DRENDO-1510 file (C-alpha; in Angstrom, 1 decimal, always signed):
<recs>
REC; n; res; u; v; w
REC; 1; MET; +87.8; +86.5; +102.8 .
REC; 2; THR; +91.1; +88.2; +101.6 .
REC; 3; SER; +93.9; +88.8; +104.0 .
REC; 4; CYS; +95.2; +92.0; +104.6 .
REC; 5; ARG; +98.6; +91.0; +103.0 .
REC; 6; GLN; +96.6; +90.1; +99.8 .
REC; 7; GLN; +94.5; +93.0; +99.6 .
REC; 8; ALA; +97.7; +95.3; +100.6 .
REC; 9; ILE; +99.2; +93.9; +97.0 .
REC; 10; ASP; +96.2; +94.4; +94.8 .
REC; 11; THR; +96.3; +97.8; +96.1 .
REC; 12; ALA; +99.3; +98.2; +95.2 .
REC; 13; ASN; +99.3; +96.7; +92.3 .
REC; 14; SER; +96.6; +98.7; +91.1 .
REC; 15; ASP; +98.8; +101.8; +91.7 .
REC; 16; SER; +96.7; +103.9; +94.5 .
REC; 17; THR; +97.7; +106.3; +96.0 .
REC; 18; PHE; +98.5; +106.5; +99.7 .
REC; 19; SER; +96.9; +109.3; +101.4 .
REC; 20; LEU; +98.7; +110.7; +104.6 .
REC; 21; GLU; +95.2; +111.5; +105.5 .
REC; 22; SER; +94.3; +108.0; +105.9 .
REC; 23; ALA; +97.0; +107.2; +108.5 .
REC; 24; PRO; +95.7; +106.9; +112.3 .
REC; 25; PRO; +97.3; +109.6; +114.4 .
REC; 26; ILE; +100.7; +109.0; +116.0 .
REC; 27; ALA; +101.1; +107.4; +119.6 .
REC; 28; LYS; +102.5; +110.3; +121.8 .
REC; 29; GLN; +105.1; +107.5; +123.1 .
REC; 30; ALA; +106.1; +104.6; +121.9 .
REC; 31; ASP; +108.6; +102.0; +123.8 .
REC; 32; ASP; +110.8; +99.9; +121.6 .
REC; 33; ALA; +108.7; +96.8; +122.4 .
REC; 34; ASN; +105.7; +98.3; +120.6 .
REC; 35; VAL; +108.1; +99.8; +117.7 .
REC; 36; LEU; +108.1; +97.9; +114.3 .
REC; 37; LYS; +110.6; +100.1; +112.2 .
REC; 38; VAL; +110.0; +99.3; +108.7 .
REC; 39; TYR; +112.0; +100.3; +105.6 .
REC; 40; VAL; +112.0; +99.6; +102.1 .
REC; 41; GLU; +114.7; +99.5; +99.9 .
REC; 42; LYS; +114.3; +101.3; +96.3 .
REC; 43; ASN; +114.5; +97.9; +95.0 .
REC; 44; GLY; +111.7; +96.5; +97.1 .
REC; 45; THR; +113.7; +94.6; +100.0 .
REC; 46; ILE; +112.0; +95.2; +102.8 .
REC; 47; PHE; +113.5; +95.2; +106.4 .
REC; 48; ALA; +111.4; +95.1; +109.8 .
REC; 49; ASN; +113.7; +96.3; +112.8 .
REC; 50; GLY; +116.7; +95.8; +110.5 .
REC; 51; THR; +115.7; +92.6; +109.6 .
REC; 52; GLN; +115.0; +91.2; +105.9 .
REC; 53; VAL; +111.3; +90.6; +105.2 .
REC; 54; THR; +108.7; +89.0; +102.9 .
REC; 55; ILE; +105.4; +90.9; +102.6 .
REC; 56; ASP; +103.9; +87.9; +104.4 .
REC; 57; GLU; +106.0; +88.0; +107.1 .
REC; 58; LEU; +105.6; +91.9; +107.7 .
REC; 59; ASP; +102.1; +91.1; +107.7 .
REC; 60; ASN; +102.6; +88.7; +110.2 .
REC; 61; GLN; +104.6; +91.0; +112.4 .
REC; 62; LEU; +102.3; +94.0; +111.9 .
REC; 63; LYS; +99.6; +91.7; +113.2 .
REC; 64; GLN; +101.1; +90.7; +116.2 .
REC; 65; LEU; +101.5; +94.7; +116.4 .
REC; 66; LYS; +98.6; +95.8; +115.8 .
REC; 67; GLU; +97.5; +93.4; +119.0 .
REC; 68; LYS; +99.9; +95.3; +121.2 .
REC; 69; ASN; +98.5; +98.6; +119.9 .
REC; 70; GLY; +102.1; +99.3; +118.8 .
REC; 71; ILE; +103.2; +101.7; +116.2 .
REC; 72; VAL; +104.9; +101.8; +113.0 .
REC; 73; TRP; +108.2; +103.8; +112.1 .
REC; 74; TYR; +108.3; +104.0; +108.4 .
REC; 75; SER; +110.9; +104.8; +105.9 .
REC; 76; ARG; +112.0; +104.3; +102.3 .
REC; 77; ASP; +115.0; +104.6; +99.6 .
REC; 78; ASN; +114.6; +107.8; +97.8 .
REC; 79; LEU; +111.6; +109.5; +99.1 .
REC; 80; SER; +111.7; +111.3; +96.1 .
REC; 81; ASP; +111.1; +108.9; +94.0 .
REC; 82; ASP; +108.3; +107.3; +93.4 .
REC; 83; PRO; +107.7; +104.4; +96.3 .
REC; 84; SER; +107.7; +100.8; +94.7 .
REC; 85; ARG; +105.3; +98.7; +94.2 .
REC; 86; GLU; +107.0; +96.4; +97.8 .
REC; 87; ALA; +106.9; +100.0; +99.4 .
REC; 88; MET; +103.1; +100.7; +98.6 .
REC; 89; ALA; +102.0; +97.2; +99.5 .
REC; 90; ALA; +104.3; +97.4; +103.2 .
REC; 91; VAL; +102.2; +101.2; +103.7 .
REC; 92; ASN; +99.0; +99.5; +102.6 .
REC; 93; ILE; +99.3; +96.5; +105.2 .
REC; 94; ILE; +100.1; +99.3; +108.1 .
REC; 95; LEU; +96.9; +101.0; +107.2 .
REC; 96; GLN; +94.8; +98.1; +106.9 .
REC; 97; TYR; +95.6; +97.2; +110.3 .
REC; 98; GLU; +94.7; +101.1; +111.1 .
REC; 99; LEU; +98.3; +101.3; +113.0 .
REC; 100; SER; +99.7; +104.6; +114.0 .
REC; 101; VAL; +102.7; +105.7; +111.7 .
REC; 102; LYS; +105.5; +108.0; +112.1 .
REC; 103; PHE; +107.2; +108.5; +108.7 .
REC; 104; TYR; +111.0; +108.9; +108.7 .
REC; 105; ALA; +113.5; +110.5; +105.8 .
REC; 106; ASP; +116.8; +108.2; +106.8 .
REC; 107; LYS; +117.1; +104.2; +106.9 .
REC; 108; GLU; +118.6; +105.1; +110.7 .
REC; 109; PHE; +115.6; +106.6; +112.0 .
REC; 110; THR; +116.8; +109.6; +113.1 .
REC; 111; LYS; +115.5; +112.5; +110.5 .
REC; 112; GLU; +111.7; +112.7; +110.9 .
REC; 113; ALA; +110.1; +113.5; +107.3 .
REC; 114; ASN; +108.6; +116.2; +106.1 .
REC; 115; PHE; +105.5; +116.5; +103.8 .
</recs>
């Protein structure tokens, strides 16, 4: 059985296209304990709640978040450019866990993204 992490990496490596239609609906309200803020820099560095993490660590945190029915707040550097492989892998893992996602346009998670 392939892990969510490996499936996400394989999908990101195949240059798949992320679709907002495939994302679960956003939770109406979420308290901070059930929110994981994921930010990916242009160079592919991933942060979860402000701490740098590997893709494996992110996978583990998302798995735990799924068990709590949590929500992901996601943002990445330079939304006008194509996402990095790491950004695609992160989004694919989020989708594989069928987590609700709220997209932001800034690193501070204060400005919601408009697509």
